[in-house]
N, C-alpha and C positions, 0 to 999 in steps of 0.2 A: 236429660238423657234417659233416665229410668222409665219415664212415662211414655216415650215414643217407641216402644218395642214393636208395635204393629207397623209403623210406617218406615222404619229404618232398620232393616235386618242386619246390615253390617255393624251399625252402632250397637245394636242389641247384643250381637255376638261378642263385640269388644268389651261391653259392659259385663257380660257373663264371664268372660275370661278373667277380667280384673277382679270381679267379686269372688270367683273361685280361687284365684291366687291369694287374695287377702284372707279368705277363710282357711285355706291350707296353711298359710304362714301362722295364723293364730292357733290353729290346731297343733302345729309343730311346737308351739310354746306351751300349750296346755297339757300335752301328753306327758312330758317329763315332770311337770309340776304335780300332776295327778299321781304318777308313779311314786314320787317322793312322799306325797301325803299317805298313800297306801302303805308304803314301807314303814313310815312312822307309826301308823296304827298297828301294823304287824309286829313291830319291835316291842311294843308294850304287851301285846297278846302273847308273844313267844316268851317274853321274860316272865310273865305270870304263870305260864304253863310248864315251867321248868321244875316244879316242885320245890320252890325256893325255901319253903318252910322246913325242909329236911337238911339244909346246908348248915355249916358252922355259923355261929352268930356274926362274925366279922364279914363273911361272904354274904350272909342274909341282909345285913345293913347296906352293903354296896348294891346288891340287886334291888332292894327297895328304893334306894336313891335313884337308880337308873330307871326303874319303872315309874317313879314319881315324875321324873323328867319326861318320860315317854307319854304321859297322860295328855299333854298338850301336843296336838299334831303339828307337824311342820307344814306351813302354808306360805306360798309366795303371793304377795299382794301387789296389785297394780295401783300405785299412787295412794296406798293406805285406804283404798275405797272398796275394792272388790278382790276376792280370792281368784287366782288363776287356776282353774281346774275344768273338768268336763261340764260341770253344772253351769259355769259362767260361759263356756263355749256354746252350750245349747241355748242359753238366754240370748246371746248375741245373734245366733242364727235365727231364733224366733222373732226377735225384735227387728232385725233387718228385713226379713220377709214381710213382717207386718207393715213396716214403713213403705216398702215397695208397693204393697197392695193398697195402702191408704193413698199414696200419691197417684196411683193409677185410677182409683175411684174418684178422687178429686178432679183429676184431669178429664175423666169421662163426663162428670157432672158439668164441668166448665165447657166442654165441647157441646153438650146438649143445650146449654144455656145460650151459646153463641149461635146455634142453628135456629133457634126460635126467634 
């Protein structure tokens, strides 16, 4: 279906709508996860910028423990394989467009071979 965009306009439009819906759904998953990761990084930075070294020793120990926990950013993973964030979203977009281009060029080469 991806290959025959030139000959079947209705099918191409349907495929474009399906692809767009899938990418929007994936983006709706990636946005909150990216915001959570950004907030996790900001949590550590804000904790460090509070002049923690001027506080009482008991408060200082608690802040250091919180900052130590904040060093590792919170990330949501898909199947323990890939982080779900804007970087993975852009990779999926790039690879899907590359697959479409590769399939179209293979189909064009096949059509040229059939014509000869």
